[in-house]
GUKE-681612 format. One record per residue (C-alpha): residue in three letters; x negated, z, y. Coordinates in Angstrom, 1 decimal. Layout:
BEGIN
+-------+--------+--------+--------+
| marza |     px |     pz |     py |
+-------+--------+--------+--------+
|   ALA |      X |      Z |      Y |
...
+-------+--------+--------+--------+
# end
This chain:
BEGIN
+-------+--------+--------+--------+
| marza |     px |     pz |     py |
+-------+--------+--------+--------+
|   MET |    0.0 |    0.0 |    0.0 |
|   ILE |   -1.4 |   -0.8 |    3.5 |
|   LYS |   -2.6 |    2.0 |    5.6 |
|   LEU |   -1.0 |    2.4 |    9.1 |
|   ARG |   -3.4 |    1.5 |   11.8 |
|   ARG |   -4.3 |    4.3 |   14.2 |
|   SER |   -3.1 |    2.2 |   17.1 |
|   TRP |    0.3 |    1.6 |   15.4 |
|   ILE |    0.8 |    5.5 |   14.9 |
|   LYS |   -0.2 |    6.1 |   18.3 |
|   ALA |    2.3 |    3.4 |   19.7 |
|   LEU |    5.0 |    4.8 |   17.4 |
|   LYS |    4.5 |    8.4 |   18.5 |
|   LEU |    5.1 |    7.2 |   22.1 |
|   ILE |    8.5 |    5.9 |   21.2 |
|   PHE |    9.7 |    8.7 |   18.5 |
|   PRO |    9.3 |   12.4 |   18.8 |
|   SER |    7.4 |   14.0 |   15.6 |
|   GLU |   10.7 |   14.8 |   13.7 |
|   ASP |   12.0 |   11.2 |   13.9 |
|   LEU |    8.6 |    9.6 |   12.7 |
|   LEU |    8.3 |   10.2 |    9.0 |
|   LEU |    4.8 |    9.3 |    7.5 |
|   THR |    4.3 |   11.6 |    4.5 |
|   PRO |    5.2 |   10.3 |    1.1 |
|   GLU |    7.7 |   12.9 |    0.3 |
|   HIS |    9.6 |   12.4 |    3.5 |
|   LYS |    9.4 |    8.4 |    3.1 |
|   LEU |   10.5 |    8.4 |   -0.6 |
|   ILE |   14.3 |    8.2 |    0.0 |
|   PHE |   14.1 |    5.4 |    2.4 |
|   GLY |   12.4 |    3.2 |   -0.1 |
|   THR |   15.3 |    2.6 |   -2.4 |
|   ASP |   19.2 |    2.0 |   -2.2 |
|   SER |   21.9 |    1.9 |   -4.7 |
|   SER |   20.3 |   -1.0 |   -6.6 |
|   ARG |   17.7 |    1.5 |   -7.7 |
|   ILE |   14.9 |   -0.8 |   -6.8 |
|   LEU |   12.0 |    1.1 |   -5.1 |
|   ASP |    9.2 |    0.0 |   -2.8 |
|   MET |    7.6 |    2.7 |   -0.5 |
|   PRO |    7.7 |    2.0 |    3.2 |
|   TRP |    4.7 |    2.3 |    5.3 |
|   ALA |    6.6 |    4.5 |    7.8 |
|   VAL |   10.2 |    5.6 |    8.8 |
|   VAL |   11.5 |    5.8 |   12.3 |
|   ARG |   14.8 |    7.5 |   13.3 |
|   PRO |   16.0 |    6.4 |   16.9 |
|   GLN |   18.5 |    8.7 |   18.8 |
|   ARG |   19.0 |    6.3 |   21.8 |
|   PRO |   19.3 |    2.4 |   21.7 |
|   GLU |   16.3 |    2.2 |   24.1 |
|   GLN |   14.1 |    3.5 |   21.3 |
|   VAL |   15.3 |    0.6 |   19.2 |
|   ARG |   14.5 |   -1.9 |   21.9 |
|   ASP |   11.0 |   -0.5 |   22.4 |
|   PHE |   10.3 |   -0.3 |   18.7 |
|   LEU |   11.4 |   -4.0 |   18.0 |
|   ASP |    9.2 |   -5.1 |   21.0 |
|   PHE |    6.3 |   -3.2 |   19.4 |
|   ALA |    7.1 |   -4.6 |   15.7 |
|   GLN |    7.2 |   -8.2 |   17.0 |
|   LYS |    3.9 |   -7.9 |   18.8 |
|   GLU |    2.2 |   -6.4 |   15.8 |
|   LYS |    4.1 |   -8.8 |   13.3 |
|   ILE |    5.3 |   -5.7 |   11.4 |
|   PRO |    8.2 |   -6.0 |    8.9 |
|   VAL |   11.3 |   -4.1 |    9.9 |
|   PHE |   13.9 |   -3.0 |    7.4 |
|   THR |   17.2 |   -1.5 |    9.1 |
|   ARG |   19.3 |    0.8 |    7.0 |
|   ALA |   21.7 |    3.6 |    7.3 |
|   ARG |   23.1 |    5.4 |    4.0 |
|   GLY |   21.5 |    2.9 |    1.5 |
|   THR |   24.8 |    2.3 |   -0.5 |
|   ASN |   23.9 |   -1.4 |   -0.8 |
|   MET |   24.0 |   -2.6 |   -4.5 |
|   VAL |   21.7 |   -5.5 |   -4.4 |
|   GLY |   18.6 |   -4.1 |   -2.8 |
|   ALA |   19.2 |   -5.4 |    0.7 |
|   CYS |   17.8 |   -2.0 |    2.1 |
|   VAL |   14.7 |   -2.0 |    0.2 |
|   PRO |   11.5 |   -2.4 |    2.0 |
|   LYS |   10.1 |   -4.9 |   -0.5 |
|   GLY |    6.6 |   -6.0 |    0.3 |
|   GLY |    6.1 |   -3.0 |    2.7 |
|   GLY |    7.0 |   -2.6 |    6.4 |
|   ILE |    8.6 |    0.1 |    8.7 |
|   VAL |   12.2 |    1.3 |    7.8 |
|   LEU |   14.5 |    1.7 |   10.9 |
|   SER |   17.0 |    4.5 |    9.9 |
|   MET |   20.0 |    4.2 |   12.3 |
|   LEU |   21.7 |    7.4 |   10.9 |
|   LYS |   21.1 |    9.3 |   14.2 |
|   LEU |   23.0 |    6.6 |   16.2 |
|   ASN |   26.3 |    8.0 |   15.0 |
|   ARG |   28.6 |    8.5 |   18.0 |
|   ILE |   32.0 |    7.4 |   18.2 |
|   VAL |   31.6 |    6.2 |   22.0 |
|   ASP |   35.2 |    5.5 |   22.8 |
|   VAL |   38.8 |    5.4 |   21.1 |
|   ASP |   41.2 |    3.5 |   23.5 |
|   GLU |   44.8 |    3.8 |   22.1 |
|   HIS |   46.2 |    1.1 |   24.9 |
|   ASP |   43.6 |   -1.6 |   23.9 |
|   PHE |   43.6 |   -0.8 |   20.3 |
|   VAL |   39.8 |   -0.8 |   20.5 |
|   VAL |   37.2 |    1.6 |   19.3 |
|   VAL |   33.5 |    1.5 |   20.2 |
|   VAL |   30.9 |    3.0 |   17.9 |
|   GLU |   27.4 |    3.2 |   17.1 |
|   PRO |   26.1 |    1.9 |   13.8 |
|   GLY |   25.5 |    5.2 |   12.0 |
|   VAL |   29.2 |    6.3 |   12.1 |
|   VAL |   30.4 |    7.0 |    8.7 |
|   THR |   33.4 |    4.8 |    7.9 |
|   TYR |   35.6 |    7.5 |    6.5 |
|   GLU |   34.9 |    9.9 |    9.4 |
|   LEU |   36.0 |    7.1 |   11.9 |
|   GLN |   39.2 |    6.5 |    9.8 |
|   LYS |   40.2 |   10.2 |    9.9 |
|   THR |   39.6 |   10.3 |   13.8 |
|   LEU |   41.8 |    7.2 |   14.2 |
|   CYS |   44.4 |    8.5 |   11.9 |
|   ALA |   44.9 |   11.6 |   13.9 |
|   LYS |   45.7 |    9.4 |   17.0 |
|   GLY |   48.2 |    7.3 |   15.0 |
|   LEU |   45.6 |    4.4 |   14.6 |
|   PHE |   44.4 |    2.7 |   11.6 |
|   TYR |   41.0 |    0.9 |   10.7 |
|   PRO |   41.8 |   -0.8 |    7.4 |
|   PRO |   38.5 |   -1.9 |    5.8 |
|   ASP |   37.8 |    0.6 |    2.9 |
|   PRO |   34.7 |   -0.2 |    0.8 |
|   ALA |   34.2 |    1.8 |   -2.5 |
|   SER |   31.6 |    3.7 |   -0.7 |
|   VAL |   33.9 |    4.4 |    2.4 |
|   ARG |   33.2 |    8.4 |    2.3 |
|   ILE |   29.5 |    7.7 |    2.6 |
|   SER |   28.6 |    4.2 |    4.0 |
|   THR |   28.3 |    3.5 |    7.7 |
|   ILE |   30.1 |    0.9 |    9.9 |
|   GLY |   26.7 |   -0.6 |   10.7 |
|   GLY |   26.1 |   -1.3 |    7.1 |
|   ASN |   29.6 |   -2.5 |    6.6 |
|   VAL |   29.1 |   -5.0 |    9.4 |
|   ALA |   25.8 |   -6.1 |    8.0 |
|   THR |   27.3 |   -7.0 |    4.8 |
|   ASN |   30.9 |   -7.9 |    6.0 |
|   ALA |   32.1 |   -5.2 |    3.4 |
|   GLY |   35.6 |   -5.6 |    2.0 |
|   GLY |   37.4 |   -3.0 |   -0.1 |
|   MET |   40.6 |   -2.4 |   -1.8 |
|   ARG |   42.7 |   -3.2 |    1.3 |
|   ALA |   41.2 |   -6.5 |    1.9 |
|   LEU |   44.0 |   -8.2 |    0.2 |
|   LYS |   46.4 |   -7.6 |    3.0 |
|   TYR |   44.3 |   -6.6 |    5.9 |
|   GLY |   41.0 |   -8.7 |    5.4 |
|   VAL |   37.5 |   -7.6 |    5.6 |
|   THR |   35.2 |   -5.8 |    8.0 |
|   GLY |   34.2 |   -9.1 |   10.0 |
|   ASP |   38.1 |   -9.6 |   10.6 |
|   TYR |   37.9 |   -6.3 |   13.0 |
|   VAL |   34.7 |   -6.9 |   14.6 |
|   LEU |   35.4 |   -7.9 |   18.4 |
|   GLY |   31.8 |   -7.6 |   19.9 |
|   LEU |   28.3 |   -6.4 |   19.2 |
|   LYS |   25.3 |   -5.1 |   21.2 |
|   VAL |   22.4 |   -6.5 |   19.3 |
|   VAL |   18.7 |   -5.8 |   19.8 |
|   LEU |   16.5 |   -8.7 |   18.8 |
|   PRO |   12.8 |   -8.7 |   17.8 |
|   GLY |   10.8 |   -8.5 |   20.9 |
|   GLY |   13.3 |   -6.2 |   22.5 |
|   ARG |   15.8 |   -8.9 |   23.9 |
|   VAL |   19.4 |   -7.4 |   23.9 |
|   LEU |   22.5 |   -9.7 |   23.2 |
|   ASN |   26.1 |   -8.5 |   24.3 |
|   LEU |   28.3 |  -10.6 |   22.0 |
|   GLY |   32.1 |  -10.7 |   22.3 |
|   SER |   34.1 |   -8.2 |   24.1 |
|   ARG |   36.8 |   -5.7 |   23.9 |
|   CYS |   39.6 |   -8.5 |   23.9 |
|   HIS |   41.3 |   -9.3 |   20.8 |
|   LYS |   40.9 |  -13.1 |   21.4 |
|   ASN |   37.9 |  -14.7 |   23.0 |
|   VAL |   36.6 |  -18.3 |   22.6 |
|   VAL |   34.1 |  -18.6 |   25.2 |
|   GLY |   31.0 |  -20.1 |   23.9 |
|   LEU |   29.5 |  -20.0 |   20.3 |
|   ASP |   30.8 |  -17.1 |   18.1 |
|   LEU |   27.7 |  -15.3 |   17.6 |
|   THR |   29.6 |  -12.2 |   16.8 |
|   ARG |   30.6 |  -13.9 |   13.4 |
|   LEU |   27.1 |  -15.0 |   12.9 |
|   PHE |   25.5 |  -11.6 |   13.0 |
|   VAL |   28.5 |  -10.1 |   10.6 |
|   GLY |   27.1 |  -10.3 |    7.3 |
|   SER |   23.6 |  -11.2 |    8.1 |
|   GLU |   22.1 |   -8.3 |    6.2 |
|   GLY |   19.8 |   -7.2 |    8.8 |
|   THR |   17.8 |  -10.5 |    8.9 |
|   LEU |   18.6 |  -11.4 |   12.6 |
|   GLY |   18.7 |   -8.2 |   14.7 |
|   VAL |   20.0 |   -4.6 |   15.0 |
|   PHE |   23.3 |   -3.5 |   16.0 |
|   THR |   23.2 |   -0.5 |   18.4 |
|   ARG |   27.0 |   -0.7 |   19.5 |
|   ILE |   30.0 |   -2.2 |   17.5 |
|   TYR |   33.4 |   -3.0 |   19.2 |
|   LEU |   36.2 |   -2.8 |   16.5 |
|   LYS |   39.7 |   -3.9 |   16.8 |
|   VAL |   42.2 |   -1.2 |   15.1 |
|   LEU |   45.9 |   -1.2 |   14.4 |
|   PRO |   48.8 |    1.1 |   14.5 |
|   LEU |   49.0 |    3.4 |   11.6 |
|   PRO |   51.5 |    2.2 |    9.1 |
|   PRO |   54.3 |    4.9 |    9.0 |
|   VAL |   54.7 |    4.8 |    5.1 |
|   THR |   52.5 |    4.2 |    2.1 |
|   ALA |   53.3 |    4.2 |   -1.6 |
|   SER |   51.3 |    3.9 |   -4.7 |
|   PHE |   52.5 |    2.4 |   -8.0 |
|   LEU |   50.8 |    2.4 |  -11.3 |
|   VAL |   51.7 |    0.3 |  -14.1 |
|   GLY |   50.1 |    0.5 |  -17.6 |
|   PHE |   50.1 |   -2.3 |  -20.1 |
|   SER |   49.4 |   -2.5 |  -23.8 |
|   GLU |   47.7 |   -6.1 |  -23.2 |
|   LEU |   45.6 |   -7.3 |  -20.5 |
|   ASP |   47.4 |  -10.7 |  -20.5 |
|   HIS |   50.6 |   -8.9 |  -19.5 |
|   ALA |   48.9 |   -7.2 |  -16.6 |
|   LEU |   47.3 |  -10.6 |  -15.3 |
|   ASP |   50.8 |  -12.3 |  -15.7 |
|   THR |   52.3 |   -9.6 |  -13.7 |
|   VAL |   50.0 |  -10.1 |  -10.8 |
|   GLN |   51.3 |  -13.6 |  -10.6 |
|   GLN |   54.9 |  -12.5 |  -10.5 |
|   ILE |   54.2 |   -9.9 |   -7.7 |
|   PHE |   53.0 |  -12.8 |   -5.5 |
|   GLN |   55.7 |  -15.1 |   -6.6 |
|   ALA |   58.1 |  -12.4 |   -5.6 |
|   GLY |   56.9 |  -12.6 |   -1.9 |
|   ILE |   55.1 |   -9.2 |   -2.1 |
|   LEU |   51.8 |   -8.8 |   -0.4 |
|   PRO |   50.5 |   -5.3 |   -1.5 |
|   THR |   48.1 |   -3.4 |    0.8 |
|   ALA |   45.9 |   -3.1 |   -2.3 |
|   LEU |   46.0 |   -4.6 |   -5.9 |
|   GLU |   43.6 |   -3.5 |   -8.3 |
|   ILE |   43.0 |   -4.0 |  -12.2 |
|   MET |   41.3 |   -2.0 |  -14.7 |
|   PRO |   41.0 |   -3.1 |  -18.2 |
|   ASP |   40.6 |   -1.1 |  -21.4 |
|   LEU |   36.7 |   -0.5 |  -21.4 |
|   VAL |   37.1 |    0.7 |  -17.8 |
|   LEU |   39.9 |    3.1 |  -18.6 |
|   LYS |   37.8 |    4.5 |  -21.5 |
|   CYS |   34.9 |    5.3 |  -19.1 |
|   ILE |   37.2 |    7.1 |  -16.8 |
|   GLU |   38.8 |    9.0 |  -19.6 |
|   ALA |   35.5 |   10.3 |  -20.5 |
|   ILE |   34.9 |   12.1 |  -17.2 |
|   ALA |   38.4 |   13.0 |  -15.8 |
|   PRO |   42.0 |   13.8 |  -16.8 |
|   VAL |   44.2 |   10.4 |  -16.5 |
|   PRO |   47.9 |    9.8 |  -16.1 |
|   TRP |   48.3 |    6.9 |  -18.7 |
|   PRO |   49.1 |    7.5 |  -22.3 |
|   GLU |   47.0 |    6.5 |  -25.4 |
|   GLY |   47.3 |    2.8 |  -26.2 |
|   THR |   47.1 |    1.7 |  -22.6 |
|   ASN |   44.8 |   -1.3 |  -22.5 |
|   ALA |   45.2 |   -2.4 |  -18.8 |
|   ILE |   46.3 |   -0.6 |  -15.5 |
|   LEU |   47.5 |   -2.2 |  -12.3 |
|   LEU |   47.2 |    0.1 |   -9.3 |
|   ILE |   49.5 |   -1.1 |   -6.4 |
|   LYS |   49.6 |    0.3 |   -2.9 |
|   LEU |   52.2 |   -0.7 |   -0.3 |
|   ASP |   52.5 |    0.2 |    3.3 |
|   GLY |   54.9 |   -0.4 |    6.2 |
|   HIS |   58.3 |    0.8 |    7.4 |
|   GLU |   60.3 |    2.8 |    5.0 |
|   GLN |   63.0 |    0.3 |    4.4 |
|   GLY |   60.5 |   -2.4 |    3.7 |
|   VAL |   58.6 |   -0.3 |    1.4 |
|   LYS |   61.7 |    0.7 |   -0.6 |
|   GLU |   62.7 |   -2.9 |   -1.1 |
|   ASN |   59.2 |   -3.7 |   -2.3 |
|   LEU |   59.2 |   -0.9 |   -4.9 |
|   ALA |   62.7 |   -1.9 |   -6.2 |
|   GLU |   61.4 |   -5.7 |   -6.7 |
|   LEU |   58.4 |   -4.1 |   -8.5 |
|   GLU |   60.8 |   -2.2 |  -10.8 |
|   LYS |   62.4 |   -5.4 |  -11.5 |
|   ILE |   59.1 |   -7.2 |  -12.4 |
|   CYS |   58.1 |   -4.4 |  -14.7 |
|   ALA |   61.5 |   -4.5 |  -16.4 |
|   LYS |   60.6 |   -7.8 |  -17.6 |
|   ALA |   57.0 |   -7.2 |  -18.5 |
|   ASN |   55.6 |   -5.4 |  -21.6 |
|   VAL |   54.9 |   -2.2 |  -19.7 |
|   GLN |   53.2 |    0.8 |  -21.5 |
|   GLN |   53.9 |    3.1 |  -18.2 |
|   LYS |   55.1 |    2.7 |  -14.8 |
|   GLY |   55.6 |    5.3 |  -12.0 |
|   MET |   55.1 |    6.3 |   -8.4 |
|   GLY |   51.9 |    8.2 |   -7.5 |
|   LYS |   53.0 |   11.8 |   -6.4 |
|   ASP |   49.4 |   12.3 |   -5.3 |
|   GLU |   48.4 |    8.8 |   -3.9 |
|   GLU |   44.8 |    9.9 |   -3.0 |
|   ARG |   44.3 |   11.2 |   -6.7 |
|   LEU |   45.2 |    7.7 |   -8.0 |
|   TRP |   42.9 |    5.9 |   -5.8 |
|   GLU |   40.1 |    8.4 |   -6.7 |
|   LEU |   40.5 |    7.3 |  -10.3 |
|   ARG |   39.7 |    3.8 |   -9.0 |
|   ARG |   36.7 |    5.0 |   -7.2 |
|   LEU |   35.4 |    6.8 |  -10.5 |
|   VAL |   34.8 |    3.4 |  -12.2 |
|   SER |   31.2 |    3.2 |  -10.8 |
|   PRO |   29.9 |    6.7 |  -11.9 |
|   ALA |   32.1 |    6.6 |  -15.0 |
|   SER |   30.4 |    3.5 |  -16.4 |
|   PHE |   27.1 |    5.3 |  -17.0 |
|   LYS |   28.8 |    6.9 |  -19.9 |
|   LEU |   28.4 |    3.6 |  -21.7 |
|   LYS |   24.8 |    2.9 |  -21.0 |
|   PRO |   22.0 |    4.4 |  -18.7 |
|   ASN |   21.6 |    1.3 |  -16.5 |
|   LYS |   23.7 |   -1.5 |  -15.1 |
|   MET |   23.6 |   -4.7 |  -13.2 |
|   SER |   26.3 |   -4.8 |  -10.7 |
|   GLU |   27.8 |   -8.1 |   -9.8 |
|   ASP |   30.6 |   -8.7 |   -7.2 |
|   ILE |   31.5 |  -12.3 |   -8.0 |
|   THR |   34.7 |  -13.8 |   -6.6 |
|   VAL |   36.6 |  -16.8 |   -8.1 |
|   PRO |   39.7 |  -18.7 |   -6.8 |
|   ARG |   42.9 |  -16.5 |   -7.4 |
|   GLY |   44.2 |  -18.8 |  -10.1 |
|   LYS |   41.0 |  -18.7 |  -11.9 |
|   VAL |   40.8 |  -14.9 |  -12.5 |
|   LYS |   42.2 |  -15.0 |  -15.9 |
|   ALA |   39.5 |  -17.6 |  -17.1 |
|   ALA |   36.7 |  -15.6 |  -15.3 |
|   ILE |   37.6 |  -12.3 |  -17.0 |
|   GLU |   38.1 |  -14.0 |  -20.5 |
|   SER |   34.7 |  -15.9 |  -20.2 |
|   ILE |   32.8 |  -12.9 |  -19.1 |
|   LYS |   34.3 |  -10.9 |  -22.1 |
|   GLU |   32.8 |  -13.6 |  -24.3 |
|   VAL |   29.4 |  -13.2 |  -22.8 |
|   GLY |   29.4 |   -9.4 |  -23.5 |
|   GLN |   30.2 |  -10.1 |  -27.1 |
|   LYS |   27.7 |  -12.7 |  -27.3 |
|   TYR |   24.9 |  -10.4 |  -26.2 |
|   ASP |   26.4 |   -7.2 |  -27.8 |
|   LEU |   26.5 |   -5.4 |  -24.3 |
|   PRO |   29.5 |   -3.7 |  -22.7 |
|   ILE |   30.5 |   -5.5 |  -19.5 |
|   LEU |   33.0 |   -3.9 |  -17.2 |
|   THR |   35.4 |   -6.2 |  -15.4 |
|   PHE |   37.7 |   -4.8 |  -12.7 |
|   GLY |   38.7 |   -4.5 |   -9.1 |
|   HIS |   40.2 |   -6.5 |   -6.4 |
|   ILE |   42.2 |   -8.8 |   -8.5 |
|   GLY |   44.5 |   -9.9 |   -5.7 |
|   ASP |   41.9 |  -11.8 |   -3.8 |
|   GLY |   39.8 |  -12.9 |   -6.8 |
|   ASN |   37.0 |  -10.5 |   -6.2 |
|   ILE |   36.0 |   -9.2 |   -9.8 |
|   HIS |   33.5 |   -6.5 |   -9.9 |
|   THR |   31.3 |   -6.9 |  -13.1 |
|   ASN |   29.1 |   -4.3 |  -14.3 |
|   ILE |   26.6 |   -5.3 |  -17.0 |
|   MET |   25.6 |   -2.0 |  -19.0 |
|   PHE |   22.3 |   -1.8 |  -20.7 |
|   ASP |   19.3 |    0.5 |  -21.6 |
|   ALA |   16.2 |   -0.4 |  -19.6 |
|   ASN |   14.2 |    1.3 |  -22.0 |
|   ASP |   15.2 |   -1.2 |  -24.7 |
|   GLU |   13.4 |   -4.5 |  -24.2 |
|   LYS |   15.9 |   -6.5 |  -26.2 |
|   GLU |   18.9 |   -5.2 |  -24.1 |
|   CYS |   16.9 |   -5.8 |  -20.9 |
|   LYS |   16.4 |   -9.4 |  -21.8 |
|   ASN |   20.0 |   -9.9 |  -23.0 |
|   ALA |   21.4 |   -8.2 |  -19.8 |
|   ASN |   19.3 |  -10.7 |  -17.5 |
|   GLN |   20.6 |  -13.6 |  -19.7 |
|   ALA |   24.1 |  -12.5 |  -19.6 |
|   LYS |   24.0 |  -12.1 |  -15.7 |
|   LYS |   22.7 |  -15.6 |  -15.4 |
|   GLU |   25.5 |  -16.9 |  -17.7 |
|   ILE |   28.1 |  -15.2 |  -15.7 |
|   LEU |   27.0 |  -16.5 |  -12.6 |
|   LYS |   27.1 |  -19.9 |  -13.9 |
|   ILE |   30.5 |  -19.5 |  -15.2 |
|   VAL |   31.8 |  -18.2 |  -12.0 |
|   LEU |   30.2 |  -21.2 |   -9.9 |
|   GLY |   31.7 |  -23.6 |  -12.5 |
|   LEU |   35.2 |  -22.2 |  -11.8 |
|   GLY |   34.6 |  -22.8 |   -7.9 |
|   GLY |   33.6 |  -19.1 |   -7.2 |
|   THR |   30.8 |  -17.5 |   -5.3 |
|   LEU |   27.9 |  -15.4 |   -6.1 |
|   SER |   29.0 |  -12.5 |   -3.9 |
|   GLY |   32.4 |  -11.4 |   -2.3 |
|   GLU |   31.2 |   -8.3 |   -0.3 |
|   HIS |   27.8 |   -6.8 |   -1.5 |
|   GLY |   25.7 |   -9.6 |   -0.1 |
|   ILE |   22.6 |  -11.4 |   -1.5 |
|   GLY |   19.9 |   -8.9 |   -0.9 |
|   LEU |   17.0 |   -9.0 |   -3.6 |
|   THR |   18.8 |   -9.1 |   -6.9 |
|   LYS |   20.9 |  -12.3 |   -6.1 |
|   ARG |   18.4 |  -14.2 |   -3.9 |
|   PRO |   16.8 |  -16.0 |   -7.1 |
|   PHE |   20.2 |  -17.6 |   -7.7 |
|   ILE |   21.3 |  -18.8 |   -4.2 |
|   GLY |   20.1 |  -22.2 |   -4.7 |
|   TRP |   22.7 |  -22.4 |   -7.4 |
|   GLN |   25.5 |  -22.2 |   -4.9 |
|   LEU |   24.0 |  -23.4 |   -1.4 |
|   LYS |   22.9 |  -26.9 |   -1.1 |
|   ARG |   19.2 |  -27.5 |    0.1 |
|   ASP |   20.4 |  -28.7 |    3.6 |
|   ASP |   22.7 |  -25.8 |    4.0 |
|   TRP |   19.9 |  -23.2 |    3.1 |
|   PHE |   17.4 |  -25.0 |    5.5 |
|   ALA |   19.9 |  -24.7 |    8.3 |
|   MET |   20.2 |  -21.1 |    7.8 |
|   ARG |   16.5 |  -20.6 |    8.0 |
|   GLN |   16.3 |  -22.6 |   11.2 |
|   ILE |   19.0 |  -20.3 |   12.7 |
|   LYS |   16.9 |  -17.3 |   11.8 |
|   ARG |   13.8 |  -18.6 |   13.4 |
|   VAL |   15.8 |  -18.8 |   16.7 |
|   PHE |   16.4 |  -15.1 |   16.7 |
|   ASP |   13.4 |  -13.8 |   14.5 |
|   PRO |   10.7 |  -16.4 |   15.1 |
|   TYR |    8.0 |  -14.3 |   13.2 |
|   ASN |   10.3 |  -13.3 |   10.2 |
|   ILE |    9.9 |   -9.6 |   10.6 |
|   MET |   13.7 |   -8.6 |   10.0 |
|   ASN |   14.3 |   -7.7 |    6.4 |
|   PRO |   12.0 |  -10.5 |    5.0 |
|   GLY |   12.7 |  -11.8 |    1.5 |
|   LYS |   16.5 |  -11.0 |    1.6 |
|   GLY |   19.6 |  -12.9 |    1.7 |
|   TYR |   18.9 |  -16.5 |    2.4 |
+-------+--------+--------+--------+
# end
C-alpha cells in the first residue's frame, strides 16, 4: 500500500481537524469495505462537517491526482464504495442535517449524510411523505440513495429516488461547485444535469446538498398477505391484480426457498405447505383502499390460495420481507447478490430459468422481490471455502446475467454496477454507448480521480 506523502498529510490537516482525519489501520479498516464484503484499505479517511471542506479537499485531490472514494453507510451491494487500488475515502456521514422542510412548496432540503428513515419519520410528523424505501432504508443515507438511484418496495407505484430529486449542489474535482435544478417541481431550462448525476455512483462529483420533492402523506394504508401452494398460482395472480386496474403501493413475491430461510430465524404467519407468498400494500383514501381490498378478495377467491388475510401489524409483515437478506445465510455462508430486472411479462420465464441454473450447479438460488416492476433480486448462495462451489457460483452468475439480457432485461435495477458487475457491462452496453459515457466523465473529472474503476 502506498505511503502518504508528508506534504499530503500536512495539507489534509489544514482542511480537517485531527478527529476527522483518520490515518491508523484500525480507524481506516471499516471504510475499506461495503455490503459486498470486498475489502481494500484506503490510504486515509476524511470526514467533512462543512461543504467548504469538500470543496477544499477536491481541489487538493485533483492537484495531486489522488483517487477519491465517496461513501456514507456503505450499504452498497456491488462494491461501489470500496477504495479499490487505493486512495482517500471521503465519508459524508457528518454532513447530516435536514436543512429545510417546506410544507407549502412540498420540498425538503438535506445534506447527503441524512439517514433515509430518519427523514421519513420527520416528514411523517408533518403530514408529508417521501416514498423511496430501499431495503436498507433504516441505515442507508439519502446521498447514497441518490448516487445509485435506489428503488425499493414502493417503486411500483411511486417510482425511484431519481423521481424525487429536484436539484443538487455538487462539488467537482478541482473544487468547482455546480448548482443544479431548483426547488421547482418542473424545470426544463438547459440540459438536465441533475438527472445525469443521479445514479452516477460517485464517479462525477460529490453532493453536498440535495433538494427533494415530497408528497402529502396517504391517509390510509393496508397490507394484504396471500399464500399459495404453487408459485405459478402466485405469478398468475399478479397478472390478475394489474388486469383488475389495481396499482399497489408495493407488490412483493417470496417463493418457497425464501420462506424456509425466514422460518428458520423468525415466527411467521403462513401455514406449513405454503410455497409462495405475495405481500401487497395499498394506500390512499379510505374508500379507495376498501374497494381495492374487495377486488383483491375476489381475485383470491378464484385462485388456489393457501392463506389470505389483512396484516393487523403492517410493519411486522414488511419486516419479514426485510429479513430475507440476513435469513439467506442460513443456507450458505456466502452469497452473490444480483438485482436483475426483466420486462414485466418475462418475470415468470426469468424465475423458472434461474431455478434451472440453481439445479444445474447444485446451489440454492433465492429469487424474490419487486415482482410488480420486474426487479427480481437473485441471491446465489455458496461456500467461499469450497473451491468447486466458488467456481459454480461464478458460472451460475454469468448464465443468469445472459438469461436476463436474452429476455430483454438489465444487469441492475437499483444496486448499480460498482465493481462486481463491471466485467459484464459490455454485455449490455454497446461500444459507442460506453464510449459516450466515458467522454462525459472526462468533462467533469478530467483526471479520473472520482471513484475510479467503478460503474461504466
